[in-house]
Jmol script that loads the backbone (N, CA, C; Angstrom):
load data "model"
ATOM      1  N   MET A   1       3.453  54.956  13.359  1.00  0.00           N
ATOM      2  CA  MET A   1       2.580  54.963  14.057  1.00  0.00           C
ATOM      3  C   MET A   1       1.654  53.557  13.470  1.00  0.00           C
ATOM      4  N   ILE A   2       0.629  53.366  14.264  1.00  0.00           N
ATOM      5  CA  ILE A   2       0.195  52.249  13.739  1.00  0.00           C
ATOM      6  C   ILE A   2      -1.392  52.589  13.054  1.00  0.00           C
ATOM      7  N   ASP A   3      -1.328  51.950  12.040  1.00  0.00           N
ATOM      8  CA  ASP A   3      -2.697  52.232  10.929  1.00  0.00           C
ATOM      9  C   ASP A   3      -3.628  51.312  11.353  1.00  0.00           C
ATOM     10  N   PRO A   4      -4.960  52.204  12.037  1.00  0.00           N
ATOM     11  CA  PRO A   4      -6.019  51.435  12.059  1.00  0.00           C
ATOM     12  C   PRO A   4      -6.633  50.473  11.279  1.00  0.00           C
ATOM     13  N   PHE A   5      -6.751  50.991  10.025  1.00  0.00           N
ATOM     14  CA  PHE A   5      -7.223  50.650   9.006  1.00  0.00           C
ATOM     15  C   PHE A   5      -6.419  49.294   8.557  1.00  0.00           C
ATOM     16  N   SER A   6      -5.040  49.227   8.477  1.00  0.00           N
ATOM     17  CA  SER A   6      -4.460  47.929   8.039  1.00  0.00           C
ATOM     18  C   SER A   6      -4.708  46.816   9.075  1.00  0.00           C
ATOM     19  N   LEU A   7      -5.039  47.404  10.243  1.00  0.00           N
ATOM     20  CA  LEU A   7      -4.949  46.255  11.337  1.00  0.00           C
ATOM     21  C   LEU A   7      -6.560  45.615  11.193  1.00  0.00           C
ATOM     22  N   VAL A   8      -7.406  46.268  10.590  1.00  0.00           N
ATOM     23  CA  VAL A   8      -8.733  45.692  10.538  1.00  0.00           C
ATOM     24  C   VAL A   8      -8.747  44.842   9.345  1.00  0.00           C
ATOM     25  N   ILE A   9      -7.893  45.330   7.956  1.00  0.00           N
ATOM     26  CA  ILE A   9      -7.566  44.319   6.862  1.00  0.00           C
ATOM     27  C   ILE A   9      -7.340  43.046   7.205  1.00  0.00           C
ATOM     28  N   GLY A  10      -6.177  43.519   7.865  1.00  0.00           N
ATOM     29  CA  GLY A  10      -5.348  42.001   8.496  1.00  0.00           C
ATOM     30  C   GLY A  10      -6.181  41.294   9.288  1.00  0.00           C
ATOM     31  N   GLY A  11      -6.539  41.594  10.167  1.00  0.00           N
ATOM     32  CA  GLY A  11      -7.605  40.831  10.879  1.00  0.00           C
ATOM     33  C   GLY A  11      -8.716  39.986  10.301  1.00  0.00           C
ATOM     34  N   ALA A  12      -9.352  40.729   9.231  1.00  0.00           N
ATOM     35  CA  ALA A  12     -10.269  40.170   8.533  1.00  0.00           C
ATOM     36  C   ALA A  12      -9.676  39.267   7.332  1.00  0.00           C
ATOM     37  N   LEU A  13      -8.346  39.445   6.923  1.00  0.00           N
ATOM     38  CA  LEU A  13      -7.764  38.451   6.140  1.00  0.00           C
ATOM     39  C   LEU A  13      -7.485  37.004   7.142  1.00  0.00           C
ATOM     40  N   VAL A  14      -7.077  37.227   8.159  1.00  0.00           N
ATOM     41  CA  VAL A  14      -6.699  36.328   9.097  1.00  0.00           C
ATOM     42  C   VAL A  14      -8.205  35.748   9.247  1.00  0.00           C
ATOM     43  N   GLY A  15      -9.111  36.088   9.744  1.00  0.00           N
ATOM     44  CA  GLY A  15     -10.434  35.345  10.244  1.00  0.00           C
ATOM     45  C   GLY A  15     -10.841  34.955   8.933  1.00  0.00           C
ATOM     46  N   GLY A  16     -10.759  35.344   7.786  1.00  0.00           N
ATOM     47  CA  GLY A  16     -11.729  34.725   6.831  1.00  0.00           C
ATOM     48  C   GLY A  16     -10.808  33.463   6.577  1.00  0.00           C
ATOM     49  N   GLY A  17      -9.498  33.489   6.560  1.00  0.00           N
ATOM     50  CA  GLY A  17      -8.705  31.961   6.305  1.00  0.00           C
ATOM     51  C   GLY A  17      -8.893  31.397   7.076  1.00  0.00           C
ATOM     52  N   TRP A  18      -9.042  31.888   8.284  1.00  0.00           N
ATOM     53  CA  TRP A  18      -9.388  30.558   9.414  1.00  0.00           C
ATOM     54  C   TRP A  18     -10.573  29.932   9.251  1.00  0.00           C
ATOM     55  N   LEU A  19     -11.998  30.601   8.956  1.00  0.00           N
ATOM     56  CA  LEU A  19     -13.041  29.994   8.619  1.00  0.00           C
ATOM     57  C   LEU A  19     -13.157  29.270   7.158  1.00  0.00           C
ATOM     58  N   ALA A  20     -12.330  29.861   6.078  1.00  0.00           N
ATOM     59  CA  ALA A  20     -12.380  28.963   5.125  1.00  0.00           C
ATOM     60  C   ALA A  20     -11.726  27.551   5.346  1.00  0.00           C
ATOM     61  N   GLY A  21     -10.682  27.646   5.666  1.00  0.00           N
ATOM     62  CA  GLY A  21      -9.829  26.259   6.502  1.00  0.00           C
ATOM     63  C   GLY A  21     -10.757  25.621   7.228  1.00  0.00           C
ATOM     64  N   ARG A  22     -11.684  26.429   8.216  1.00  0.00           N
ATOM     65  CA  ARG A  22     -12.021  25.571   9.441  1.00  0.00           C
ATOM     66  C   ARG A  22     -13.498  24.662   8.697  1.00  0.00           C
ATOM     67  N   PHE A  23     -14.179  25.578   8.007  1.00  0.00           N
ATOM     68  CA  PHE A  23     -15.589  25.344   7.397  1.00  0.00           C
ATOM     69  C   PHE A  23     -15.545  24.926   5.997  1.00  0.00           C
ATOM     70  N   GLY A  24     -14.268  24.809   5.369  1.00  0.00           N
ATOM     71  CA  GLY A  24     -14.079  24.710   3.859  1.00  0.00           C
ATOM     72  C   GLY A  24     -14.405  23.038   3.528  1.00  0.00           C
ATOM     73  N   SER A  25     -14.422  22.834   2.492  1.00  0.00           N
ATOM     74  CA  SER A  25     -14.477  21.343   1.958  1.00  0.00           C
ATOM     75  C   SER A  25     -12.896  20.780   1.879  1.00  0.00           C
ATOM     76  N   ARG A  26     -12.986  19.770   2.358  1.00  0.00           N
ATOM     77  CA  ARG A  26     -11.298  19.170   2.387  1.00  0.00           C
ATOM     78  C   ARG A  26     -11.323  17.921   1.158  1.00  0.00           C
ATOM     79  N   ARG A  27     -10.501  17.994   0.447  1.00  0.00           N
ATOM     80  CA  ARG A  27     -10.123  16.942  -0.484  1.00  0.00           C
ATOM     81  C   ARG A  27      -9.429  16.057   0.062  1.00  0.00           C
ATOM     82  N   PRO A  28     -10.033  14.711  -0.391  1.00  0.00           N
ATOM     83  CA  PRO A  28      -9.367  13.398   0.006  1.00  0.00           C
ATOM     84  C   PRO A  28      -8.035  13.241  -0.509  1.00  0.00           C
ATOM     85  N   LYS A  29      -7.252  12.438   0.255  1.00  0.00           N
ATOM     86  CA  LYS A  29      -5.778  12.292  -0.105  1.00  0.00           C
ATOM     87  C   LYS A  29      -5.488  11.759  -1.497  1.00  0.00           C
ATOM     88  N   PRO A  30      -4.769  11.750  -2.181  1.00  0.00           N
ATOM     89  CA  PRO A  30      -4.547  10.949  -3.562  1.00  0.00           C
ATOM     90  C   PRO A  30      -4.183   9.357  -3.051  1.00  0.00           C
ATOM     91  N   ALA A  31      -4.846   8.441  -3.914  1.00  0.00           N
ATOM     92  CA  ALA A  31      -4.342   6.908  -3.617  1.00  0.00           C
ATOM     93  C   ALA A  31      -2.688   6.881  -4.182  1.00  0.00           C
ATOM     94  N   ALA A  32      -2.487   6.090  -3.531  1.00  0.00           N
ATOM     95  CA  ALA A  32      -0.809   5.708  -3.819  1.00  0.00           C
ATOM     96  C   ALA A  32      -1.164   5.105  -5.349  1.00  0.00           C
ATOM     97  N   THR A  33      -0.128   5.234  -6.103  1.00  0.00           N
ATOM     98  CA  THR A  33       0.058   5.227  -7.470  1.00  0.00           C
ATOM     99  C   THR A  33       0.671   3.616  -7.830  1.00  0.00           C
ATOM    100  N   SER A  34       1.679   3.557  -6.771  1.00  0.00           N
ATOM    101  CA  SER A  34       2.208   2.193  -7.100  1.00  0.00           C
ATOM    102  C   SER A  34       1.782   1.166  -6.397  1.00  0.00           C
ATOM    103  N   SER A  35       1.419  -0.187  -6.939  1.00  0.00           N
ATOM    104  CA  SER A  35       0.569  -1.404  -6.398  1.00  0.00           C
ATOM    105  C   SER A  35       1.949  -2.222  -6.349  1.00  0.00           C
ATOM    106  N   PRO A  36       1.648  -3.182  -5.168  1.00  0.00           N
ATOM    107  CA  PRO A  36       3.078  -4.149  -4.839  1.00  0.00           C
ATOM    108  C   PRO A  36       2.666  -5.280  -5.764  1.00  0.00           C
ATOM    109  N   ALA A  37       3.696  -6.111  -6.307  1.00  0.00           N
ATOM    110  CA  ALA A  37       3.458  -7.276  -7.375  1.00  0.00           C
ATOM    111  C   ALA A  37       2.846  -8.575  -6.441  1.00  0.00           C
ATOM    112  N   VAL A  38       1.137  -8.474  -7.216  1.00  0.00           N
ATOM    113  CA  VAL A  38       0.660  -9.697  -6.197  1.00  0.00           C
ATOM    114  C   VAL A  38       0.523 -10.697  -7.234  1.00  0.00           C
ATOM    115  N   CYS A  39       0.271 -11.875  -6.757  1.00  0.00           N
ATOM    116  CA  CYS A  39       0.139 -13.090  -7.141  1.00  0.00           C
ATOM    117  C   CYS A  39      -1.349 -13.118  -7.547  1.00  0.00           C
ATOM    118  N   GLY A  40      -2.000 -14.149  -8.317  1.00  0.00           N
ATOM    119  CA  GLY A  40      -3.131 -14.863  -8.443  1.00  0.00           C
ATOM    120  C   GLY A  40      -3.992 -14.909  -7.118  1.00  0.00           C
ATOM    121  N   CYS A  41      -3.157 -15.524  -6.238  1.00  0.00           N
ATOM    122  CA  CYS A  41      -3.621 -15.998  -4.731  1.00  0.00           C
ATOM    123  C   CYS A  41      -3.789 -14.679  -3.831  1.00  0.00           C
ATOM    124  N   GLY A  42      -3.217 -13.690  -4.352  1.00  0.00           N
ATOM    125  CA  GLY A  42      -3.589 -12.356  -3.285  1.00  0.00           C
ATOM    126  C   GLY A  42      -2.007 -12.182  -2.467  1.00  0.00           C
ATOM    127  N   HIS A  43      -1.034 -12.882  -2.704  1.00  0.00           N
ATOM    128  CA  HIS A  43      -0.010 -12.710  -1.929  1.00  0.00           C
ATOM    129  C   HIS A  43       0.964 -12.156  -2.673  1.00  0.00           C
ATOM    130  N   ASP A  44       1.884 -11.570  -2.007  1.00  0.00           N
ATOM    131  CA  ASP A  44       3.295 -10.830  -2.281  1.00  0.00           C
ATOM    132  C   ASP A  44       3.975 -11.721  -2.956  1.00  0.00           C
ATOM    133  N   LEU A  45       5.138 -11.286  -3.814  1.00  0.00           N
ATOM    134  CA  LEU A  45       5.999 -11.973  -4.122  1.00  0.00           C
ATOM    135  C   LEU A  45       7.082 -12.762  -3.061  1.00  0.00           C
ATOM    136  N   ALA A  46       7.496 -11.804  -1.795  1.00  0.00           N
ATOM    137  CA  ALA A  46       8.219 -12.027  -0.930  1.00  0.00           C
ATOM    138  C   ALA A  46       7.592 -13.504  -0.130  1.00  0.00           C
ATOM    139  N   LEU A  47       6.411 -13.827  -0.413  1.00  0.00           N
ATOM    140  CA  LEU A  47       5.828 -14.740   0.202  1.00  0.00           C
ATOM    141  C   LEU A  47       5.792 -16.025  -0.608  1.00  0.00           C
ATOM    142  N   HIS A  48       6.503 -16.073  -1.795  1.00  0.00           N
ATOM    143  CA  HIS A  48       6.688 -16.917  -2.610  1.00  0.00           C
ATOM    144  C   HIS A  48       8.175 -17.616  -2.833  1.00  0.00           C
ATOM    145  N   ASP A  49       8.267 -19.048  -2.655  1.00  0.00           N
ATOM    146  CA  ASP A  49       9.714 -19.480  -2.907  1.00  0.00           C
ATOM    147  C   ASP A  49      10.323 -19.130  -4.534  1.00  0.00           C
ATOM    148  N   ARG A  50      11.453 -18.952  -4.233  1.00  0.00           N
ATOM    149  CA  ARG A  50      11.806 -18.727  -6.069  1.00  0.00           C
ATOM    150  C   ARG A  50      12.070 -19.946  -6.311  1.00  0.00           C
ATOM    151  N   ALA A  51      12.925 -20.683  -5.881  1.00  0.00           N
ATOM    152  CA  ALA A  51      12.945 -22.224  -6.382  1.00  0.00           C
ATOM    153  C   ALA A  51      11.857 -22.907  -6.662  1.00  0.00           C
ATOM    154  N   ALA A  52      11.538 -23.236  -5.333  1.00  0.00           N
ATOM    155  CA  ALA A  52      10.022 -24.287  -5.691  1.00  0.00           C
ATOM    156  C   ALA A  52       8.743 -23.782  -6.430  1.00  0.00           C
ATOM    157  N   GLY A  53       8.854 -22.262  -5.860  1.00  0.00           N
ATOM    158  CA  GLY A  53       7.510 -21.417  -6.558  1.00  0.00           C
ATOM    159  C   GLY A  53       6.107 -21.388  -5.722  1.00  0.00           C
ATOM    160  N   ASN A  54       6.467 -22.713  -4.534  1.00  0.00           N
ATOM    161  CA  ASN A  54       4.785 -22.703  -3.907  1.00  0.00           C
ATOM    162  C   ASN A  54       5.051 -21.511  -2.837  1.00  0.00           C
ATOM    163  N   CYS A  55       3.824 -21.228  -2.047  1.00  0.00           N
ATOM    164  CA  CYS A  55       3.725 -20.050  -1.377  1.00  0.00           C
ATOM    165  C   CYS A  55       3.614 -20.208  -0.065  1.00  0.00           C
ATOM    166  N   HIS A  56       4.118 -19.406   0.794  1.00  0.00           N
ATOM    167  CA  HIS A  56       4.473 -19.619   2.434  1.00  0.00           C
ATOM    168  C   HIS A  56       3.294 -19.094   3.156  1.00  0.00           C
ATOM    169  N   ALA A  57       2.437 -18.286   2.521  1.00  0.00           N
ATOM    170  CA  ALA A  57       1.238 -17.451   3.234  1.00  0.00           C
ATOM    171  C   ALA A  57       0.523 -18.530   3.984  1.00  0.00           C
ATOM    172  N   GLU A  58      -0.310 -18.097   4.904  1.00  0.00           N
ATOM    173  CA  GLU A  58      -1.633 -19.076   5.409  1.00  0.00           C
ATOM    174  C   GLU A  58      -2.723 -17.926   5.500  1.00  0.00           C
ATOM    175  N   THR A  59      -3.914 -18.862   5.118  1.00  0.00           N
ATOM    176  CA  THR A  59      -5.349 -17.845   5.024  1.00  0.00           C
ATOM    177  C   THR A  59      -6.076 -18.330   6.126  1.00  0.00           C
ATOM    178  N   PHE A  60      -7.193 -17.474   6.597  1.00  0.00           N
ATOM    179  CA  PHE A  60      -7.736 -17.870   7.537  1.00  0.00           C
ATOM    180  C   PHE A  60      -9.172 -18.425   6.885  1.00  0.00           C
ATOM    181  N   ARG A  61      -9.276 -19.810   6.902  1.00  0.00           N
ATOM    182  CA  ARG A  61     -10.410 -20.539   6.091  1.00  0.00           C
ATOM    183  C   ARG A  61     -11.260 -21.362   7.040  1.00  0.00           C
ATOM    184  N   LYS A  62     -12.873 -21.320   6.330  1.00  0.00           N
ATOM    185  CA  LYS A  62     -13.812 -22.439   7.164  1.00  0.00           C
ATOM    186  C   LYS A  62     -13.413 -23.566   6.734  1.00  0.00           C
ATOM    187  N   THR A  63     -13.449 -24.303   7.711  1.00  0.00           N
ATOM    188  CA  THR A  63     -13.190 -26.112   7.576  1.00  0.00           C
ATOM    189  C   THR A  63     -14.410 -26.779   7.816  1.00  0.00           C
ATOM    190  N   GLY A  64     -15.483 -26.037   8.673  1.00  0.00           N
ATOM    191  CA  GLY A  64     -16.752 -26.690   8.884  1.00  0.00           C
ATOM    192  C   GLY A  64     -17.745 -25.751   9.207  1.00  0.00           C
ATOM    193  N   VAL A  65     -18.981 -26.481  10.211  1.00  0.00           N
ATOM    194  CA  VAL A  65     -19.811 -25.408  10.394  1.00  0.00           C
ATOM    195  C   VAL A  65     -19.415 -24.460  11.685  1.00  0.00           C
ATOM    196  N   GLY A  66     -19.216 -23.201  11.291  1.00  0.00           N
ATOM    197  CA  GLY A  66     -18.896 -22.408  12.466  1.00  0.00           C
ATOM    198  C   GLY A  66     -17.313 -22.685  12.788  1.00  0.00           C
ATOM    199  N   ILE A  67     -16.836 -23.257  12.066  1.00  0.00           N
ATOM    200  CA  ILE A  67     -15.114 -23.622  12.642  1.00  0.00           C
ATOM    201  C   ILE A  67     -14.324 -22.875  11.508  1.00  0.00           C
ATOM    202  N   LYS A  68     -13.301 -22.083  11.929  1.00  0.00           N
ATOM    203  CA  LYS A  68     -12.204 -21.604  11.131  1.00  0.00           C
ATOM    204  C   LYS A  68     -10.853 -21.783  11.506  1.00  0.00           C
ATOM    205  N   ALA A  69     -10.160 -22.217  10.559  1.00  0.00           N
ATOM    206  CA  ALA A  69      -8.818 -22.312  10.827  1.00  0.00           C
ATOM    207  C   ALA A  69      -7.838 -21.719   9.955  1.00  0.00           C
ATOM    208  N   TRP A  70      -6.399 -21.558  10.367  1.00  0.00           N
ATOM    209  CA  TRP A  70      -5.142 -21.079   9.503  1.00  0.00           C
ATOM    210  C   TRP A  70      -4.864 -22.440   8.795  1.00  0.00           C
ATOM    211  N   ALA A  71      -4.840 -22.153   7.342  1.00  0.00           N
ATOM    212  CA  ALA A  71      -4.620 -23.251   6.504  1.00  0.00           C
ATOM    213  C   ALA A  71      -3.412 -22.603   5.542  1.00  0.00           C
ATOM    214  N   PRO A  72      -2.825 -23.296   5.029  1.00  0.00           N
ATOM    215  CA  PRO A  72      -1.515 -22.871   4.128  1.00  0.00           C
ATOM    216  C   PRO A  72      -2.239 -22.496   2.955  1.00  0.00           C
ATOM    217  N   CYS A  73      -1.577 -21.950   1.985  1.00  0.00           N
ATOM    218  CA  CYS A  73      -2.135 -21.157   0.680  1.00  0.00           C
ATOM    219  C   CYS A  73      -2.136 -22.259  -0.323  1.00  0.00           C
ATOM    220  N   SER A  74      -2.913 -22.365  -1.143  1.00  0.00           N
ATOM    221  CA  SER A  74      -2.705 -23.467  -2.172  1.00  0.00           C
ATOM    222  C   SER A  74      -2.380 -23.123  -3.249  1.00  0.00           C
ATOM    223  N   CYS A  75      -1.516 -21.841  -3.535  1.00  0.00           N
ATOM    224  CA  CYS A  75      -0.906 -21.402  -4.830  1.00  0.00           C
ATOM    225  C   CYS A  75       0.419 -22.018  -4.724  1.00  0.00           C
ATOM    226  N   ARG A  76       0.889 -22.634  -5.815  1.00  0.00           N
ATOM    227  CA  ARG A  76       2.114 -23.439  -6.223  1.00  0.00           C
ATOM    228  C   ARG A  76       2.879 -22.962  -6.926  1.00  0.00           C
ATOM    229  N   ARG A  77       2.374 -21.979  -7.392  1.00  0.00           N
ATOM    230  CA  ARG A  77       3.536 -21.295  -8.334  1.00  0.00           C
ATOM    231  C   ARG A  77       3.154 -19.510  -8.329  1.00  0.00           C
ATOM    232  N   TYR A  78       4.177 -18.632  -8.541  1.00  0.00           N
ATOM    233  CA  TYR A  78       3.867 -17.270  -8.400  1.00  0.00           C
ATOM    234  C   TYR A  78       3.613 -16.833  -9.945  1.00  0.00           C
ATOM    235  N   THR A  79       2.384 -16.197 -10.141  1.00  0.00           N
ATOM    236  CA  THR A  79       1.811 -15.968 -11.471  1.00  0.00           C
ATOM    237  C   THR A  79       1.772 -14.441 -11.487  1.00  0.00           C
ATOM    238  N   GLY A  80       2.178 -13.535 -10.743  1.00  0.00           N
ATOM    239  CA  GLY A  80       2.288 -12.481 -10.839  1.00  0.00           C
ATOM    240  C   GLY A  80       3.274 -11.638 -11.898  1.00  0.00           C
ATOM    241  N   PRO A  81       3.515 -10.100 -11.879  1.00  0.00           N
ATOM    242  CA  PRO A  81       4.466  -9.786 -12.922  1.00  0.00           C
ATOM    243  C   PRO A  81       5.783 -10.169 -12.307  1.00  0.00           C
ATOM    244  N   THR A  82       6.618 -10.258 -13.324  1.00  0.00           N
ATOM    245  CA  THR A  82       8.083 -10.494 -13.211  1.00  0.00           C
ATOM    246  C   THR A  82       8.817  -9.272 -12.566  1.00  0.00           C
ATOM    247  N   PRO A  83       9.617  -9.063 -11.551  1.00  0.00           N
ATOM    248  CA  PRO A  83      10.419  -8.025 -11.207  1.00  0.00           C
ATOM    249  C   PRO A  83      11.210  -7.797 -12.210  1.00  0.00           C
ATOM    250  N   LEU A  84      11.609  -6.416 -12.395  1.00  0.00           N
ATOM    251  CA  LEU A  84      12.571  -5.827 -13.097  1.00  0.00           C
ATOM    252  C   LEU A  84      13.878  -6.239 -13.030  1.00  0.00           C
ATOM    253  N   GLU A  85      14.401  -6.747 -11.673  1.00  0.00           N
ATOM    254  CA  GLU A  85      15.430  -7.482 -11.757  1.00  0.00           C
ATOM    255  C   GLU A  85      16.158  -8.371 -12.214  1.00  0.00           C
ATOM    256  N   GLU A  86      14.874  -9.407 -12.554  1.00  0.00           N
ATOM    257  CA  GLU A  86      15.117 -10.587 -13.244  1.00  0.00           C
ATOM    258  C   GLU A  86      15.178 -10.370 -14.925  1.00  0.00           C
ATOM    259  N   PHE A  87      14.729  -9.232 -15.315  1.00  0.00           N
ATOM    260  CA  PHE A  87      15.107  -8.756 -16.395  1.00  0.00           C
ATOM    261  C   PHE A  87      16.483  -8.518 -16.797  1.00  0.00           C
ATOM    262  N   PHE A  88      17.098  -8.163 -15.988  1.00  0.00           N
ATOM    263  CA  PHE A  88      18.557  -7.282 -16.207  1.00  0.00           C
ATOM    264  C   PHE A  88      19.708  -8.230 -15.700  1.00  0.00           C
ATOM    265  N   ALA A  89      19.475  -8.804 -14.761  1.00  0.00           N
ATOM    266  CA  ALA A  89      20.389  -9.900 -14.330  1.00  0.00           C
ATOM    267  C   ALA A  89      20.016 -10.819 -13.365  1.00  0.00           C
ATOM    268  N   PRO A  90      20.645 -12.055 -13.347  1.00  0.00           N
ATOM    269  CA  PRO A  90      20.153 -13.278 -12.450  1.00  0.00           C
ATOM    270  C   PRO A  90      20.350 -12.693 -11.149  1.00  0.00           C
ATOM    271  N   THR A  91      19.605 -13.593 -10.184  1.00  0.00           N
ATOM    272  CA  THR A  91      19.712 -13.161  -8.477  1.00  0.00           C
ATOM    273  C   THR A  91      21.183 -13.655  -8.096  1.00  0.00           C
ATOM    274  N   PRO A  92      22.012 -12.966  -7.582  1.00  0.00           N
ATOM    275  CA  PRO A  92      23.364 -13.458  -7.284  1.00  0.00           C
ATOM    276  C   PRO A  92      23.583 -14.284  -5.823  1.00  0.00           C
ATOM    277  N   LEU A  93      22.786 -14.428  -5.146  1.00  0.00           N
ATOM    278  CA  LEU A  93      22.447 -15.342  -4.077  1.00  0.00           C
ATOM    279  C   LEU A  93      21.434 -16.059  -4.210  1.00  0.00           C
ATOM    280  N   PRO A  94      21.223 -17.239  -3.547  1.00  0.00           N
ATOM    281  CA  PRO A  94      22.595 -18.141  -2.994  1.00  0.00           C
ATOM    282  C   PRO A  94      23.198 -18.455  -4.319  1.00  0.00           C
ATOM    283  N   PRO A  95      24.456 -18.822  -4.246  1.00  0.00           N
ATOM    284  CA  PRO A  95      25.279 -19.515  -5.296  1.00  0.00           C
ATOM    285  C   PRO A  95      24.663 -20.881  -5.619  1.00  0.00           C
ATOM    286  N   THR A  96      25.016 -21.073  -7.004  1.00  0.00           N
ATOM    287  CA  THR A  96      24.395 -22.547  -7.462  1.00  0.00           C
ATOM    288  C   THR A  96      25.520 -23.589  -7.190  1.00  0.00           C
ATOM    289  N   GLN A  97      27.072 -22.809  -7.481  1.00  0.00           N
ATOM    290  CA  GLN A  97      27.474 -23.890  -7.622  1.00  0.00           C
ATOM    291  C   GLN A  97      28.758 -24.113  -6.248  1.00  0.00           C
TER     292      GLN A  97
END
end "model"
wireframe off; spacefill off
backbone 0.3
color backbone group
């Protein structure tokens, strides 16, 4: 048979869980721990030329009174952290010979 006392306790537990989830405080999501390798200009390593070193990104700059335009990044060399693969082996492509 159905025990009414167990049904009341089960219903109270379900209702209490619903109320705690609905009106309880929510914790913010943890921030990502890994950050990309960023140069001093604020751009990623992927936007820098490995051979020449200059940055291929464009920034939105103010060029005059109320005038804004896209301008090339003035960074001439990547100054961020060195990637791990350059410590262990040279880059295989493109071939130098």
